[in-house]
C-alpha positions in Angstrom: 1.4 -4.6 -3.3 4.6 -5.5 -5.7 4.7 -8.1 -7.8 8.0 -11.0 -7.7 8.8 -12.0 -11.2 10.7 -15.2 -11.6 13.6 -14.3 -14.5 14.7 -16.5 -17.2 17.5 -16.1 -20.0 17.5 -18.3 -23.7 20.7 -18.2 -25.4 21.0 -19.1 -28.8 24.4 -20.2 -30.4 25.4 -19.3 -34.0 25.0 -22.3 -36.1 26.4 -23.7 -39.7 23.9 -22.7 -41.4 22.6 -19.2 -39.2 20.2 -19.5 -36.3 17.9 -22.1 -35.9 14.7 -19.9 -35.8 12.0 -22.4 -35.8 14.1 -23.6 -32.9 12.9 -20.6 -31.6 9.7 -20.3 -32.2 9.8 -23.7 -30.6 11.2 -22.3 -27.7 9.4 -19.2 -27.1 5.8 -20.8 -28.1 6.3 -23.2 -25.6 7.4 -20.6 -22.7 4.1 -18.8 -23.5 1.9 -22.0 -22.4 3.8 -21.7 -19.4 3.1 -18.0 -19.1 6.6 -16.6 -19.2 6.5 -13.7 -22.0 9.8 -12.0 -23.5 11.3 -8.4 -22.2 14.5 -8.3 -24.0 16.8 -9.4 -26.2 20.8 -9.2 -26.4 22.4 -9.7 -28.9 26.2 -8.5 -28.2 28.6 -8.3 -31.3 32.0 -8.9 -32.2 34.1 -6.4 -35.0 32.5 -5.9 -37.2 29.5 -5.9 -36.3 28.8 -10.4 -36.5 27.1 -11.2 -33.7 26.9 -15.2 -32.4 24.9 -15.7 -30.1 21.4 -14.6 -29.3 19.8 -13.9 -25.5 16.4 -13.7 -24.7 15.8 -12.3 -21.5 12.0 -14.1 -20.4 9.7 -13.2 -16.6 6.8 -14.4 -15.2 5.5 -13.8 -11.9 7.2 -15.6 -9.3 4.8 -18.5 -8.2 4.9 -19.0 -4.5 
């Protein structure tokens, strides 16, 4: 039997003072309590390597 997965992408934008890592940690802990787990991060770079956004891919077994 194959497991069906539910996927979600969380995105975090670069702010004036950088990325809000405390918020990222809180979000991941909240989703973790709901059964989500991190699969991958996507950190696209522009120009000379500047990153404007971080995406975190999470998954959990589909319900139902």
